DRENPA-3360 file (N, C-alpha, C; in nm, 2 decimals, always signed):
BEGIN
1 = MGATVVNL = +0.08/-0.12/+0.00/+0.00/+0.00/+0.00/+0.09/+0.12/+0.00 ~ +0.07/+0.21/+0.10/+0.15/+0.33/+0.10/+0.07/+0.46/+0.06 ~ +0.14/+0.57/+0.06/+0.08/+0.70/+0.03/+0.05/+0.71/-0.12 ~ -0.07/+0.72/-0.15/-0.12/+0.74/-0.29/-0.24/+0.83/-0.29 ~ -0.27/+0.89/-0.40/-0.39/+0.97/-0.41/-0.51/+0.90/-0.38 ~ -0.53/+0.78/-0.43/-0.65/+0.70/-0.40/-0.65/+0.67/-0.25 ~ -0.54/+0.63/-0.18/-0.55/+0.60/-0.04/-0.58/+0.73/+0.04 ~ -0.54/+0.85/-0.01/-0.57/+0.97/+0.06/-0.72/+1.00/+0.05;
9 = RTGLATRL = -0.77/+0.99/-0.07/-0.92/+1.02/-0.09/-1.00/+0.92/-0.01 ~ -0.98/+0.79/-0.03/-1.06/+0.69/+0.04/-1.04/+0.69/+0.19 ~ -0.92/+0.72/+0.24/-0.89/+0.73/+0.38/-0.96/+0.84/+0.44 ~ -0.96/+0.96/+0.38/-1.03/+1.07/+0.43/-1.18/+1.05/+0.44 ~ -1.24/+0.99/+0.33/-1.38/+0.96/+0.33/-1.42/+0.87/+0.44 ~ -1.33/+0.77/+0.46/-1.36/+0.67/+0.57/-1.36/+0.74/+0.70 ~ -1.26/+0.83/+0.73/-1.26/+0.90/+0.86/-1.38/+0.99/+0.87 ~ -1.42/+1.06/+0.77/-1.53/+1.15/+0.78/-1.66/+1.08/+0.80;
17 = ATITGLRT = -1.67/+0.95/+0.76/-1.79/+0.87/+0.78/-1.81/+0.84/+0.92 ~ -1.71/+0.86/+1.01/-1.73/+0.83/+1.15/-1.82/+0.94/+1.22 ~ -1.85/+1.05/+1.15/-1.94/+1.15/+1.20/-2.08/+1.11/+1.16 ~ -2.16/+1.09/+1.26/-2.30/+1.04/+1.25/-2.38/+1.13/+1.16 ~ -2.44/+1.07/+1.06/-2.53/+1.15/+0.97/-2.46/+1.22/+0.85 ~ -2.33/+1.22/+0.85/-2.26/+1.29/+0.74/-2.23/+1.19/+0.63 ~ -2.28/+1.23/+0.51/-2.25/+1.16/+0.39/-2.11/+1.20/+0.33 ~ -2.04/+1.10/+0.29/-1.90/+1.13/+0.24/-1.88/+1.08/+0.10;
25 = HATIPDQV = -1.79/+1.16/+0.03/-1.76/+1.13/-0.11/-1.61/+1.13/-0.13 ~ -1.55/+1.02/-0.17/-1.41/+1.01/-0.20/-1.37/+1.07/-0.33 ~ -1.47/+1.09/-0.42/-1.46/+1.16/-0.54/-1.56/+1.27/-0.56 ~ -1.54/+1.36/-0.65/-1.63/+1.47/-0.66/-1.76/+1.43/-0.73 ~ -1.88/+1.43/-0.66/-2.00/+1.38/-0.72/-2.07/+1.48/-0.81 ~ -2.16/+1.43/-0.89/-2.24/+1.52/-0.98/-2.35/+1.59/-0.90 ~ -2.41/+1.51/-0.80/-2.51/+1.56/-0.72/-2.48/+1.54/-0.57 ~ -2.53/+1.62/-0.48/-2.50/+1.60/-0.34/-2.63/+1.60/-0.26;
33 = NPPCAIVG = -2.63/+1.53/-0.15/-2.74/+1.52/-0.05/-2.68/+1.56/+0.08 ~ -2.71/+1.68/+0.13/-2.65/+1.73/+0.25/-2.71/+1.67/+0.38 ~ -2.63/+1.67/+0.49/-2.50/+1.72/+0.50/-2.40/+1.62/+0.43 ~ -2.30/+1.68/+0.36/-2.20/+1.59/+0.30/-2.07/+1.65/+0.30 ~ -1.97/+1.57/+0.29/-1.83/+1.61/+0.28/-1.77/+1.55/+0.16 ~ -1.70/+1.63/+0.08/-1.65/+1.59/-0.05/-1.50/+1.61/-0.05 ~ -1.42/+1.50/-0.07/-1.28/+1.51/-0.07/-1.24/+1.56/-0.21 ~ -1.17/+1.67/-0.22/-1.13/+1.73/-0.34/-1.01/+1.67/-0.41;
41 = APEVDYDR = -0.97/+1.72/-0.52/-0.85/+1.67/-0.60/-0.72/+1.71/-0.52 ~ -0.64/+1.62/-0.49/-0.52/+1.65/-0.42/-0.40/+1.70/-0.51 ~ -0.31/+1.77/-0.44/-0.18/+1.81/-0.50/-0.08/+1.73/-0.43 ~ +0.02/+1.69/-0.51/+0.13/+1.60/-0.45/+0.27/+1.67/-0.48 ~ +0.34/+1.68/-0.37/+0.48/+1.72/-0.38/+0.57/+1.59/-0.36 ~ +0.63/+1.55/-0.47/+0.71/+1.43/-0.47/+0.85/+1.45/-0.41 ~ +0.91/+1.35/-0.36/+1.05/+1.35/-0.32/+1.08/+1.46/-0.21 ~ +1.00/+1.47/-0.11/+1.02/+1.56/+0.00/+1.15/+1.53/+0.08;
49 = TMGRGLDA = +1.19/+1.40/+0.07/+1.31/+1.35/+0.13/+1.39/+1.27/+0.02 ~ +1.51/+1.25/+0.03/+1.59/+1.19/-0.07/+1.55/+1.04/-0.10 ~ +1.57/+1.00/-0.22/+1.55/+0.86/-0.25/+1.41/+0.81/-0.24 ~ +1.31/+0.90/-0.28/+1.17/+0.87/-0.28/+1.13/+0.83/-0.14 ~ +1.18/+0.90/-0.04/+1.15/+0.87/+0.10/+1.02/+0.92/+0.15 ~ +0.97/+1.03/+0.10/+0.85/+1.09/+0.15/+0.79/+1.18/+0.05 ~ +0.65/+1.17/+0.03/+0.58/+1.26/-0.05/+0.48/+1.34/+0.04 ~ +0.45/+1.46/+0.00/+0.36/+1.55/+0.07/+0.23/+1.57/-0.01;
57 = YRTTIRLL = +0.12/+1.55/+0.05/-0.01/+1.57/-0.02/-0.09/+1.68/+0.05 ~ -0.16/+1.76/-0.04/-0.25/+1.86/+0.01/-0.39/+1.84/-0.06 ~ -0.49/+1.86/+0.01/-0.63/+1.85/-0.05/-0.72/+1.94/+0.03 ~ -0.84/+1.95/-0.02/-0.95/+2.02/+0.06/-1.07/+1.92/+0.08 ~ -1.14/+1.94/+0.18/-1.26/+1.87/+0.21/-1.37/+1.98/+0.20 ~ -1.46/+1.97/+0.11/-1.57/+2.07/+0.11/-1.69/+2.01/+0.19 ~ -1.74/+2.08/+0.28/-1.85/+2.04/+0.36/-1.97/+2.12/+0.32 ~ -2.08/+2.06/+0.29/-2.20/+2.13/+0.25/-2.32/+2.09/+0.34;
65 = VSRATDRG = -2.40/+2.19/+0.38/-2.52/+2.17/+0.46/-2.64/+2.23/+0.39 ~ -2.76/+2.19/+0.42/-2.88/+2.24/+0.36/-2.90/+2.39/+0.41 ~ -2.96/+2.47/+0.32/-2.99/+2.61/+0.36/-3.14/+2.62/+0.39 ~ -3.21/+2.51/+0.43/-3.35/+2.52/+0.46/-3.39/+2.64/+0.55 ~ -3.31/+2.66/+0.65/-3.32/+2.78/+0.73/-3.18/+2.84/+0.75 ~ -3.17/+2.97/+0.75/-3.03/+3.03/+0.76/-2.97/+3.00/+0.89 ~ -3.04/+3.01/+1.00/-2.99/+2.99/+1.14/-2.95/+2.84/+1.15 ~ -3.04/+2.75/+1.11/-3.02/+2.61/+1.12/-2.89/+2.57/+1.04;
73 = AQNALDAY = -2.88/+2.62/+0.92/-2.76/+2.59/+0.84/-2.63/+2.63/+0.90 ~ -2.63/+2.76/+0.96/-2.51/+2.81/+1.02/-2.48/+2.73/+1.15 ~ -2.58/+2.69/+1.23/-2.55/+2.61/+1.35/-2.50/+2.47/+1.31 ~ -2.55/+2.41/+1.20/-2.50/+2.28/+1.16/-2.36/+2.29/+1.11 ~ -2.33/+2.39/+1.03/-2.19/+2.41/+0.98/-2.10/+2.44/+1.09 ~ -2.14/+2.52/+1.19/-2.05/+2.56/+1.30/-2.01/+2.43/+1.38 ~ -2.10/+2.34/+1.39/-2.07/+2.22/+1.47/-1.95/+2.14/+1.40 ~ -1.95/+2.14/+1.27/-1.85/+2.07/+1.19/-1.71/+2.14/+1.20;
81 = LAPSGAGS = -1.72/+2.27/+1.23/-1.60/+2.35/+1.24/-1.54/+2.35/+1.38 ~ -1.60/+2.29/+1.47/-1.55/+2.28/+1.61/-1.41/+2.21/+1.61 ~ -1.32/+2.25/+1.69/-1.19/+2.19/+1.69/-1.19/+2.05/+1.76 ~ -1.29/+2.02/+1.82/-1.30/+1.88/+1.88/-1.45/+1.85/+1.90 ~ -1.47/+1.72/+1.93/-1.61/+1.67/+1.95/-1.66/+1.58/+1.84 ~ -1.77/+1.52/+1.87/-1.83/+1.41/+1.78/-1.85/+1.46/+1.64 ~ -1.89/+1.59/+1.62/-1.92/+1.63/+1.49/-1.80/+1.71/+1.42 ~ -1.69/+1.72/+1.48/-1.57/+1.79/+1.43/-1.50/+1.72/+1.32;
89 = IKTAVEGD = -1.49/+1.80/+1.21/-1.41/+1.75/+1.09/-1.27/+1.72/+1.13 ~ -1.21/+1.81/+1.21/-1.07/+1.79/+1.25/-1.05/+1.67/+1.33 ~ -1.14/+1.65/+1.43/-1.13/+1.53/+1.52/-1.15/+1.40/+1.44 ~ -1.25/+1.40/+1.35/-1.27/+1.28/+1.27/-1.15/+1.24/+1.18 ~ -1.09/+1.34/+1.11/-0.98/+1.31/+1.03/-0.86/+1.27/+1.11 ~ -0.83/+1.34/+1.21/-0.71/+1.31/+1.29/-0.73/+1.20/+1.39 ~ -0.84/+1.14/+1.39/-0.87/+1.02/+1.47/-0.78/+0.90/+1.43 ~ -0.74/+0.90/+1.31/-0.64/+0.80/+1.26/-0.55/+0.88/+1.16;
97 = QTLGGNFD = -0.45/+0.94/+1.21/-0.36/+1.02/+1.13/-0.28/+0.94/+1.02 ~ -0.28/+0.81/+1.03/-0.22/+0.73/+0.93/-0.31/+0.69/+0.81 ~ -0.44/+0.72/+0.83/-0.54/+0.69/+0.73/-0.53/+0.54/+0.69 ~ -0.54/+0.45/+0.79/-0.54/+0.31/+0.77/-0.40/+0.26/+0.75 ~ -0.30/+0.33/+0.80/-0.16/+0.28/+0.79/-0.09/+0.33/+0.66 ~ -0.15/+0.41/+0.58/-0.09/+0.45/+0.45/-0.01/+0.58/+0.46 ~ -0.02/+0.66/+0.57/+0.05/+0.79/+0.58/+0.12/+0.79/+0.71 ~ +0.22/+0.88/+0.72/+0.29/+0.90/+0.85/+0.21/+0.99/+0.94;
105 = VTRVTRAF = +0.15/+1.09/+0.88/+0.07/+1.19/+0.95/-0.03/+1.26/+0.86 ~ -0.15/+1.29/+0.91/-0.25/+1.36/+0.84/-0.30/+1.46/+0.93 ~ -0.32/+1.59/+0.88/-0.37/+1.70/+0.97/-0.46/+1.79/+0.89 ~ -0.56/+1.83/+0.97/-0.65/+1.94/+0.91/-0.59/+2.07/+0.96 ~ -0.54/+2.15/+0.87/-0.47/+2.27/+0.91/-0.55/+2.40/+0.92 ~ -0.66/+2.41/+0.85/-0.74/+2.53/+0.86/-0.88/+2.51/+0.79 ~ -0.97/+2.60/+0.83/-1.10/+2.60/+0.76/-1.11/+2.74/+0.70 ~ -1.17/+2.74/+0.58/-1.18/+2.87/+0.51/-1.30/+2.86/+0.41;
113 = GYGVYDVG = -1.33/+2.98/+0.35/-1.44/+2.98/+0.25/-1.58/+2.96/+0.30 ~ -1.60/+2.99/+0.42/-1.74/+2.98/+0.48/-1.83/+3.07/+0.39 ~ -1.93/+3.00/+0.33/-2.02/+3.08/+0.25/-2.12/+2.99/+0.17 ~ -2.18/+3.05/+0.07/-2.28/+2.98/-0.01/-2.22/+2.92/-0.13 ~ -2.25/+2.80/-0.16/-2.20/+2.73/-0.28/-2.32/+2.68/-0.37 ~ -2.30/+2.69/-0.50/-2.40/+2.64/-0.59/-2.35/+2.51/-0.65 ~ -2.43/+2.40/-0.63/-2.41/+2.27/-0.68/-2.53/+2.23/-0.77 ~ -2.51/+2.23/-0.90/-2.62/+2.19/-0.99/-2.74/+2.28/-0.98;
121 = GVLYLGCD = -2.72/+2.41/-0.95/-2.83/+2.50/-0.94/-2.90/+2.51/-0.80 ~ -2.85/+2.43/-0.71/-2.90/+2.44/-0.57/-2.80/+2.50/-0.48 ~ -2.84/+2.59/-0.40/-2.75/+2.66/-0.31/-2.74/+2.59/-0.17 ~ -2.62/+2.58/-0.13/-2.59/+2.52/+0.00/-2.49/+2.61/+0.08 ~ -2.50/+2.60/+0.21/-2.40/+2.67/+0.30/-2.28/+2.57/+0.31 ~ -2.16/+2.62/+0.30/-2.05/+2.53/+0.31/-1.92/+2.59/+0.36 ~ -1.82/+2.51/+0.37/-1.69/+2.55/+0.41/-1.59/+2.45/+0.36 ~ -1.46/+2.50/+0.34/-1.36/+2.41/+0.30/-1.26/+2.39/+0.41;
129 = FAVEAWGR = -1.20/+2.27/+0.42/-1.10/+2.23/+0.52/-0.98/+2.19/+0.45 ~ -0.86/+2.26/+0.48/-0.74/+2.22/+0.42/-0.68/+2.10/+0.50 ~ -0.63/+2.01/+0.42/-0.57/+1.88/+0.48/-0.43/+1.86/+0.42 ~ -0.34/+1.83/+0.51/-0.20/+1.79/+0.47/-0.17/+1.65/+0.51 ~ -0.11/+1.57/+0.43/-0.07/+1.43/+0.47/+0.07/+1.41/+0.41 ~ +0.15/+1.34/+0.49/+0.28/+1.30/+0.45/+0.30/+1.15/+0.46 ~ +0.36/+1.09/+0.36/+0.37/+0.95/+0.36/+0.48/+0.90/+0.26 ~ +0.51/+0.77/+0.29/+0.61/+0.70/+0.20/+0.54/+0.63/+0.08;
137 = P = +0.59/+0.65/-0.04/+0.53/+0.59/-0.15/+0.53/+0.43/-0.15;
% end
């Protein structure tokens, strides 16, 4: 196994699925059913150490919630933004920093882009989470 794009996407989706009620996507879907977390396309920095010793991966997780009510949507999104707890994106991802033994460390480093997102003509409230992972190929 080891650090690969597929292992990053599937590992993150698996970790996110530990949040009760959250639908997860390891690939970018055509349609969404909120609340959902979508693992974005990763960037890879190869050869961070000599001799193919370590690669660095960066990706985003986009979290979308329904905008049925503005207050309800913001409260729902805020719970996912918490730095800890059962609904925290950070806690879920970092609950297994190896993502099933494929990476040395995985971290959620920041949340950004809190706002309204259009997916297929439907508006959702959402936020992006930046993720970094380091692993051996």
